[in-house]
VOPATI-638549 format. One line per field, with one value per residue (C-alpha): residue number from 1; residue in one letter; x, y, z. Coordinates in Angstrom, 1 decimal, padded with zeros to 4 digits. Each point is the difference from the previous one (the first is absolute). Example, Ala and Ser with C-alpha at 12.3 -4.5 7.8 and 13.67 -1.06 7.14 Angstrom:
% residues 2
i (1|2)
aa (A|S)
c1 (012.3|001.4)
c2 (-004.5|003.4)
c3 (007.8|-000.7)
//
This chain:
% residues 480
i (1|2|3|4|5|6|7|8|9|10|11|12|13|14|15|16|17|18|19|20|21|22|23|24|25|26|27|28|29|30|31|32|33|34|35|36|37|38|39|40|41|42|43|44|45|46|47|48|49|50|51|52|53|54|55|56|57|58|59|60|61|62|63|64|65|66|67|68|69|70|71|72|73|74|75|76|77|78|79|80|81|82|83|84|85|86|87|88|89|90|91|92|93|94|95|96|97|98|99|100|101|102|103|104|105|106|107|108|109|110|111|112|113|114|115|116|117|118|119|120|121|122|123|124|125|126|127|128|129|130|131|132|133|134|135|136|137|138|139|140|141|142|143|144|145|146|147|148|149|150|151|152|153|154|155|156|157|158|159|160|161|162|163|164|165|166|167|168|169|170|171|172|173|174|175|176|177|178|179|180|181|182|183|184|185|186|187|188|189|190|191|192|193|194|195|196|197|198|199|200|201|202|203|204|205|206|207|208|209|210|211|212|213|214|215|216|217|218|219|220|221|222|223|224|225|226|227|228|229|230|231|232|233|234|235|236|237|238|239|240|241|242|243|244|245|246|247|248|249|250|251|252|253|254|255|256|257|258|259|260|261|262|263|264|265|266|267|268|269|270|271|272|273|274|275|276|277|278|279|280|281|282|283|284|285|286|287|288|289|290|291|292|293|294|295|296|297|298|299|300|301|302|303|304|305|306|307|308|309|310|311|312|313|314|315|316|317|318|319|320|321|322|323|324|325|326|327|328|329|330|331|332|333|334|335|336|337|338|339|340|341|342|343|344|345|346|347|348|349|350|351|352|353|354|355|356|357|358|359|360|361|362|363|364|365|366|367|368|369|370|371|372|373|374|375|376|377|378|379|380|381|382|383|384|385|386|387|388|389|390|391|392|393|394|395|396|397|398|399|400|401|402|403|404|405|406|407|408|409|410|411|412|413|414|415|416|417|418|419|420|421|422|423|424|425|426|427|428|429|430|431|432|433|434|435|436|437|438|439|440|441|442|443|444|445|446|447|448|449|450|451|452|453|454|455|456|457|458|459|460|461|462|463|464|465|466|467|468|469|470|471|472|473|474|475|476|477|478|479|480)
aa (X|X|X|X|X|X|X|X|X|X|X|X|X|X|X|X|X|X|X|X|X|X|X|X|X|X|X|X|X|X|X|X|X|X|X|X|X|X|X|X|X|X|X|X|X|X|X|X|X|X|X|X|X|X|X|X|X|X|X|X|X|X|X|X|X|X|X|X|X|X|X|X|X|X|X|X|X|X|X|X|X|X|X|X|X|X|X|X|X|X|X|X|X|X|X|X|X|X|X|X|X|X|X|X|X|X|X|X|X|X|X|X|X|X|X|X|X|X|X|X|X|X|X|X|X|X|X|X|X|X|X|X|X|X|X|X|X|X|X|X|X|X|X|X|X|X|X|X|X|X|X|X|X|X|X|X|X|X|X|X|X|X|X|X|X|X|X|X|X|X|X|X|X|X|X|X|X|X|X|X|X|X|X|X|X|X|X|X|X|X|X|X|X|X|X|X|X|X|X|X|X|X|X|X|X|X|X|X|X|X|X|X|X|X|X|X|X|X|X|X|X|X|X|X|X|X|X|X|X|X|X|X|X|X|X|X|X|X|X|X|X|X|X|X|X|X|X|X|X|X|X|X|X|X|X|X|X|X|X|X|X|X|X|X|X|X|X|X|X|X|X|X|X|X|X|X|X|X|X|X|X|X|X|X|X|X|X|X|X|X|X|X|X|X|X|X|X|X|X|X|X|X|X|X|X|X|X|X|X|X|X|X|X|X|X|X|X|X|X|X|X|X|X|X|X|X|X|X|X|X|X|X|X|X|X|X|X|X|X|X|X|X|X|X|X|X|X|X|X|X|X|X|X|X|X|X|X|X|X|X|X|X|X|X|X|X|X|X|X|X|X|X|X|X|X|X|X|X|X|X|X|X|X|X|X|X|X|X|X|X|X|X|X|X|X|X|X|X|X|X|X|X|X|X|X|X|X|X|X|X|X|X|X|X|X|X|X|X|X|X|X|X|X|X|X|X|X|X|X|X|X|X|X|X|X|X|X|X|X|X|X|X|X|X|X|X|X|X|X|X|X|X|X|X|X|X|X|X|X|X|X|X|X|X|X|X|X|X|X|X|X|X|X|X|X|X|X|X|X|X)
c1 (-004.7|-002.7|001.4|-003.1|002.8|-000.2|-002.5|-000.7|-001.4|-001.3|000.1|-001.5|-000.1|002.2|-002.0|001.2|002.8|000.2|-000.8|-000.6|001.6|-000.5|002.2|000.2|001.3|000.8|-000.2|001.5|-002.0|000.7|-001.9|003.2|000.9|002.0|000.7|-002.0|-000.3|-001.2|-001.6|-000.4|-002.3|-000.4|002.1|-000.5|002.4|001.5|003.8|-001.6|-002.7|002.0|002.8|-000.4|-001.0|002.2|001.5|-001.1|-003.3|001.4|-000.5|-003.8|-000.6|001.8|-001.8|-003.1|001.9|-000.5|-003.0|001.9|003.7|-000.3|002.5|002.3|-000.3|000.1|003.0|001.9|-001.3|001.4|003.2|000.1|-001.0|002.4|002.9|-001.1|000.1|003.1|-001.6|-000.8|-002.7|-000.2|000.5|-003.5|-001.1|001.4|-001.1|-003.3|000.4|001.3|-002.9|-002.4|001.5|000.3|-003.8|-000.2|001.8|-002.0|-003.3|001.1|001.4|-003.4|-002.1|002.2|000.1|-002.8|-002.6|001.1|002.6|-001.3|-003.4|002.6|001.1|-002.8|-002.6|001.8|001.4|-003.0|-003.1|-003.1|001.6|-003.0|000.5|004.3|000.5|000.0|-003.9|000.4|002.9|-002.5|-002.6|002.7|002.3|-001.3|002.8|002.7|-001.8|-001.0|003.7|001.6|-002.8|001.2|003.4|000.1|-002.0|002.7|002.5|-002.4|-000.8|003.6|-000.3|-003.2|001.0|003.3|-001.7|-003.3|-000.7|000.3|001.0|000.9|001.9|000.9|002.8|003.3|001.9|003.6|001.7|-002.1|-003.4|-003.2|-001.8|001.8|-001.4|-001.9|000.9|-003.7|000.4|003.4|-001.7|-002.8|002.0|002.1|-002.9|-000.6|003.3|-000.9|-002.9|002.0|003.0|-002.6|-001.7|003.4|000.7|-002.9|000.4|003.7|-001.7|-002.4|002.8|002.4|-002.6|-001.1|003.3|000.8|-003.0|000.5|003.5|000.3|-001.9|001.4|003.6|-001.2|-001.9|001.4|003.7|001.4|003.9|000.4|002.0|-000.7|-000.5|-000.6|000.8|002.6|000.9|004.0|000.8|-002.7|-003.0|-003.1|-001.4|-003.3|000.4|003.8|003.1|001.6|-000.4|001.4|-000.3|000.3|000.4|-001.4|002.3|000.2|003.5|-000.5|000.1|-000.4|-000.4|-000.1|-001.2|-001.3|-003.6|001.1|001.7|-002.5|000.6|003.2|-001.4|-003.2|-001.4|-003.9|-001.5|-003.5|-001.7|-002.7|-002.5|-000.6|000.3|002.4|003.9|002.6|002.7|003.4|003.7|001.5|003.8|-002.2|-001.6|-003.6|-000.3|002.0|-001.1|-003.6|000.4|-002.6|-001.5|-001.7|-000.7|001.6|003.0|000.3|001.0|001.8|002.1|000.5|002.2|-001.7|-003.3|000.0|-002.5|000.5|-003.5|000.3|004.1|-001.8|-002.0|002.4|003.0|-003.4|-000.3|003.9|000.2|-002.4|002.8|003.1|000.5|-000.4|-002.9|-003.0|-001.5|-003.4|-002.8|-002.4|002.3|-000.8|-003.1|002.2|002.7|-003.2|-001.2|004.0|000.5|-003.6|001.2|003.2|-002.1|-002.4|003.5|001.5|-002.9|-000.8|004.4|-000.7|-003.6|002.3|002.7|-000.1|000.3|-003.2|-002.4|002.3|-000.9|003.5|-001.5|001.2|002.7|000.1|001.6|-000.5|000.9|003.9|000.7|-002.1|000.1|-002.1|000.0|-001.8|-000.4|-001.3|-001.8|-003.3|-002.2|000.5|003.6|002.7|-001.6|001.7|-000.7|002.1|-000.5|001.5|-000.6|000.3|001.4|-003.5|-000.6|-002.7|001.0|000.6|000.6|-001.3|001.1|-001.7|001.4|-002.9|001.0|-003.2|001.8|003.4|-001.6|-001.9|002.3|000.7|-004.3|-000.4|002.5|-001.2|-003.5|001.3|001.4|-003.2|-002.0|002.5|-000.3|-004.0|-001.6|-000.3|-002.0|-003.5|-001.5|000.4|-001.0|-000.9|002.8|002.4|-000.9|000.7|003.3|000.8|-001.5|001.8|003.2|-000.7|-001.2|003.4|001.4|-003.1|000.7|-001.7|-001.6|-002.3|-000.5|-002.6|-002.2|-002.2|-003.2|-002.4|-002.8|001.0|003.3|-001.2|003.4|-000.3|002.3|000.1|001.4|000.9|001.0|003.0|-002.8|-001.1|-003.6|-001.1|-000.3|-000.1|-001.7|000.8|-002.0|-000.3|-002.5|000.9)
c2 (016.5|000.0|-000.7|000.1|-001.6|-003.5|-002.6|000.1|-002.5|001.3|-002.3|002.1|-001.1|-002.9|-002.6|-001.9|001.9|002.6|003.5|001.3|000.1|-000.3|-001.3|001.7|-002.3|001.6|-001.7|-000.1|000.0|-003.8|-000.3|-000.6|001.4|002.8|001.4|000.0|001.4|-000.3|003.0|000.5|002.7|000.6|002.5|000.2|002.2|-001.3|001.0|004.3|-000.1|-001.5|002.6|002.4|-002.9|-001.8|-002.9|-001.5|-000.6|-001.7|-003.6|000.7|002.4|-001.9|-004.1|002.0|000.1|-003.3|-002.3|-003.7|001.7|001.8|-001.6|000.6|003.5|000.4|-002.0|001.7|003.6|-001.7|-000.5|003.8|001.2|-002.5|001.6|003.4|-000.5|-002.4|-003.6|-003.0|-002.0|-002.5|-003.6|-001.3|003.5|-000.8|-003.8|001.0|002.5|-002.8|-002.3|002.7|000.8|-004.1|000.0|002.5|-001.3|-003.3|002.0|001.5|-002.4|-002.2|002.8|000.2|-003.7|-001.3|002.9|002.0|-002.3|-003.7|000.1|000.2|-003.1|-002.4|002.0|000.7|003.4|-000.4|-000.8|002.0|002.9|000.7|-002.9|000.0|001.5|-001.2|-000.5|-002.0|-001.9|-000.8|-001.3|-002.5|-000.7|001.4|-001.9|001.5|003.3|-000.3|-001.1|003.4|002.5|-001.7|000.6|003.0|-000.1|-001.6|002.7|003.0|-001.9|000.5|003.3|000.7|-002.1|002.1|003.4|-000.8|001.0|-002.1|003.3|003.6|-001.7|002.5|-000.8|-000.9|003.1|001.5|-002.3|-003.3|-000.3|001.5|-003.3|-003.6|-002.9|-002.2|-003.4|-000.9|001.8|-002.4|-002.9|001.1|001.1|-003.2|-002.0|000.9|-000.8|-003.5|000.8|003.6|-002.3|-002.7|002.9|001.5|-003.7|000.2|002.8|-000.8|-003.4|002.4|001.8|-002.9|-002.3|003.6|000.6|-003.9|-000.2|003.4|000.3|001.6|002.9|000.7|-000.6|002.9|002.4|003.7|-001.6|003.7|-000.2|003.0|000.5|-001.3|001.3|-000.8|-000.4|-002.8|-001.2|000.3|-003.4|000.9|-001.6|001.0|002.6|002.2|001.8|000.9|000.1|001.9|000.4|-002.4|000.7|-001.9|-000.1|-001.9|-003.1|000.1|001.7|002.2|004.1|000.6|-001.9|000.7|003.6|001.5|001.1|004.0|000.3|-000.9|003.2|-000.8|-002.4|000.7|002.5|000.8|001.9|000.8|-001.2|001.6|-002.8|-000.8|001.3|-002.8|001.1|-001.7|-001.4|-001.5|-000.9|003.1|-001.5|-001.3|003.0|000.0|-002.1|-002.5|000.2|-001.6|-002.6|-001.8|-001.1|-002.2|-003.9|-000.2|002.2|-001.3|-003.8|001.7|001.9|-003.1|-001.8|-002.1|-000.1|-000.2|-002.8|-003.7|-000.6|003.2|-000.9|-003.2|002.3|002.4|-002.2|-001.5|003.3|001.1|-003.8|002.3|002.1|-002.0|001.9|003.6|002.5|-001.4|002.8|-001.4|002.4|-003.0|-001.1|002.8|-002.3|-003.0|002.2|001.3|-003.3|-000.9|003.7|-000.9|-003.5|001.4|002.4|-002.4|-001.8|002.8|000.6|-003.0|000.9|003.1|-001.3|-002.8|003.1|-000.1|003.7|000.3|001.2|002.2|003.5|001.4|001.3|003.7|002.2|003.9|002.7|003.6|002.1|000.0|-000.7|002.6|-002.9|-003.7|-002.6|-003.3|-003.0|-003.3|-002.6|000.8|-003.1|001.7|000.9|002.3|002.8|003.9|002.4|002.9|002.8|003.4|002.1|003.3|000.3|-000.3|-003.2|000.7|-000.9|001.8|-002.3|-003.5|-002.7|-003.2|-002.3|-002.5|-003.3|-000.2|003.1|-001.9|-002.6|002.7|-000.3|-003.2|-000.6|002.1|-001.9|-003.1|001.0|001.0|-003.9|-001.3|002.0|-000.8|-003.8|-000.1|003.2|-000.6|001.8|001.1|-003.1|000.8|-002.8|000.3|-002.2|002.0|003.0|-002.3|-001.0|003.3|001.0|-003.1|001.6|003.1|-003.0|-001.7|003.1|000.4|003.6|002.1|003.2|001.0|-002.7|001.8|000.2|-003.1|-000.5|-002.8|000.2|001.2|000.6|001.0|-000.3|001.6|-000.7|002.3|-000.6|003.2|-000.2|002.8|002.8|-000.5|-001.4|-002.8|-003.9|-001.9|000.2|-003.0|001.0|-002.4|000.7|-001.5)
c3 (-021.5|-002.1|-004.2|-002.4|-002.7|001.8|000.8|003.8|002.4|003.7|003.0|002.9|002.8|000.4|002.1|002.6|001.4|003.4|-001.6|-003.1|-003.6|-003.3|-002.8|-004.0|-002.3|-003.7|-003.1|-003.4|-003.7|000.8|003.1|001.3|003.6|-000.2|003.6|003.1|002.8|004.3|000.9|003.7|000.2|004.0|001.9|003.4|001.5|003.8|-000.8|-000.2|002.5|002.7|000.1|003.1|002.3|002.7|-001.3|003.4|-002.2|-003.1|001.1|001.0|-003.5|-002.6|000.6|-001.6|-003.0|-000.5|001.5|-002.1|001.6|003.1|001.8|-002.3|000.2|003.6|000.3|-002.4|001.2|003.8|-001.5|-001.2|003.4|001.6|-001.7|000.6|003.8|000.3|000.9|-000.3|001.1|002.9|-000.6|000.1|-001.6|-002.7|000.3|-000.3|-002.9|-002.3|001.2|-001.3|-003.4|-000.3|000.5|-002.2|-002.7|000.1|000.0|-003.2|-001.6|000.5|-001.5|-002.9|-001.1|001.7|-000.7|-003.0|-002.2|000.3|-001.8|-003.3|001.0|001.5|-002.5|-002.5|-002.1|-002.5|002.9|000.4|001.1|002.1|002.4|-000.7|003.6|003.7|-000.5|-002.9|001.9|003.0|-002.6|-001.2|002.6|003.2|002.1|-001.8|000.4|003.7|000.8|-001.8|001.9|003.1|-000.8|-000.9|003.6|001.9|-001.0|000.9|003.5|000.7|000.1|002.0|002.7|000.8|-001.0|000.1|-003.8|-003.4|-002.3|000.3|003.2|003.3|002.2|-001.8|001.9|-000.1|002.2|-000.6|001.1|001.9|000.2|001.9|-001.3|002.9|000.3|-001.2|-003.9|-000.1|000.5|-002.4|-002.4|000.2|-000.6|-003.3|-001.2|-001.7|-001.7|-001.2|-001.5|-001.7|-001.8|-001.1|-001.2|-001.8|-002.0|-000.8|-001.6|-002.1|-001.4|-000.4|-001.8|-002.3|-001.2|-000.5|-002.6|-001.1|-000.5|-003.2|000.8|003.4|-001.4|-002.5|001.7|000.5|000.1|001.2|001.1|002.3|003.2|003.4|003.0|003.5|003.7|001.3|003.4|000.5|-001.5|-002.9|001.5|-000.7|001.8|-000.3|003.7|000.1|-001.5|-002.4|-003.8|-003.0|-003.4|-002.8|-003.8|-002.5|-000.1|003.7|000.5|003.3|-000.4|003.5|003.3|003.7|-001.0|002.7|-001.1|001.5|-002.9|-003.3|-001.2|-000.8|-003.0|000.1|-002.7|-000.9|-003.1|-001.1|-002.7|-001.5|000.0|003.7|003.2|001.4|-001.2|-001.3|002.1|-001.4|001.4|-000.3|-000.7|-003.4|-001.0|-001.4|-002.7|001.2|004.2|000.2|002.8|001.4|003.9|001.5|000.5|-003.3|001.0|003.3|-001.4|-002.5|002.3|003.4|000.7|001.9|002.1|003.5|000.6|-001.3|-002.1|-001.7|-000.5|-002.0|-002.3|-000.3|-001.5|-002.2|-001.5|-000.1|-002.1|-002.8|-001.7|001.9|002.5|-001.7|000.3|-001.3|-002.1|-000.9|000.9|000.7|003.2|002.7|000.2|000.9|002.4|001.7|001.2|001.1|002.1|001.5|001.2|001.2|002.2|001.1|001.4|001.6|001.7|001.4|001.1|001.7|002.1|001.2|001.4|003.8|000.1|-002.6|002.8|002.5|001.0|-001.1|-003.7|000.1|000.3|-000.1|-001.6|-001.1|-003.0|-000.8|-004.0|-002.7|-002.4|000.4|-002.7|000.3|-002.1|000.2|-002.6|-000.8|-001.8|-003.4|000.8|001.6|001.7|001.1|002.3|000.5|002.2|000.3|003.3|001.3|003.6|001.4|-001.7|-002.3|-003.7|-002.6|-003.0|-000.3|-002.9|-000.1|-002.7|-000.5|-001.2|-002.4|-001.8|-000.2|-001.5|-002.9|-003.0|000.6|000.1|-002.9|-002.4|001.0|-001.3|-002.9|-000.3|000.9|-002.2|-003.4|000.7|000.5|-001.7|-003.8|-002.2|000.4|000.8|004.0|002.6|003.3|000.9|-001.6|002.0|003.4|-001.1|-000.3|003.8|001.7|-000.5|001.9|002.8|-000.1|001.5|002.1|000.2|002.9|-001.4|002.6|002.0|002.8|-002.4|-000.9|-002.5|-000.5|-002.6|-003.9|-001.1|-003.7|-002.4|-003.6|-002.4|-003.5|-003.5|-001.8|-003.6|-000.6|-000.4|003.0|-001.0|002.4|-002.1|002.8|004.1|002.3|003.7|002.9|002.7|002.6)
//
């Protein structure tokens, strides 16, 4: 990887993302970007150390994978457990799980947009990097910053008022839920809905205004035609909790539809690459070279036929008009689709909170080990998530496979970085704003690399440029 016959720019770490990563840009003799590598330099090993544990422990263990999307892991895990047991959740248990999952989607999308990405839109890509963060946003746009923080709080409070915990939740159990929702907590959550809806619409106004004023930049930013994967309901409606798989190609032609997630290995394969701990998944029928696909909010809206709620449907129709009903490939549009999903999540949460069965105490069915294999799937905020467990006849796990959303986006993130770097990095005169635009490509995908760890304080970045003989020509360093 470390070639000495080309100049090289190292961006480490990539800032304002969840987890730790770096980017290497390789330049030709004229200073133009020739290649790019997005490195995920963390290794956690959850799949391996879960072997030997009872499958029933997994809905409690796997939320610790991620501090941002623990609910998605718990739901995918519990679905795998229910397949092993041969049971289904109760009606109310299912409602509560869906509600918690919607809350996590709202919280995660609020974090991504208001905390991590909006400083670029509201303060400028070329603004002072020391201030280009949530602190600088609070100083210059206090109302927006506070609204974003409160929207995230609302999403987390849904989990807290049902399970007693905001993150690393417990209580999502095989057969349903371990805890009910009280009438007091139901009313408290309903009282949040108007404010939450108002804040999401504020975010939509911000992103649509930016897109209108910067149309040339938005329409040329990492235009990466790929396949797309997402869950859909029986009529092709947008779905994040349940449903079946739909694959579409670059023109929107449906390749797979209503495919049971338990058959994911029929259509998805993975290959390792030498520069990252994340593998490269691909659509198996097309092969490694042509089968790269994307997941997440952009993919989910590309594959969906409609939204389930009225206000989100209006925004969905506007999104679909961008490319005359065909898939929208521009990576920047992840931000717009993320907010459309957040609006739909708030609307659906209100519907569930008004369901007369939501406070029922019939929240769990019981079962026992019946099958050696369990596969569960849900839509994490960043995309389709699979949990695959194989057990022995005592219920102990012999193999665990976790196919994470960010891993599925990994090939496209690498290609998007290359496209943006070629567009903005020219010669040896490196401006900080150029580097920020390359980093912002990763923020479009909102990757979740190791969300259970957070840092505050210094996040030093060092960029080194070397000649073909490995001699250091220039160093560019951040100290914040």
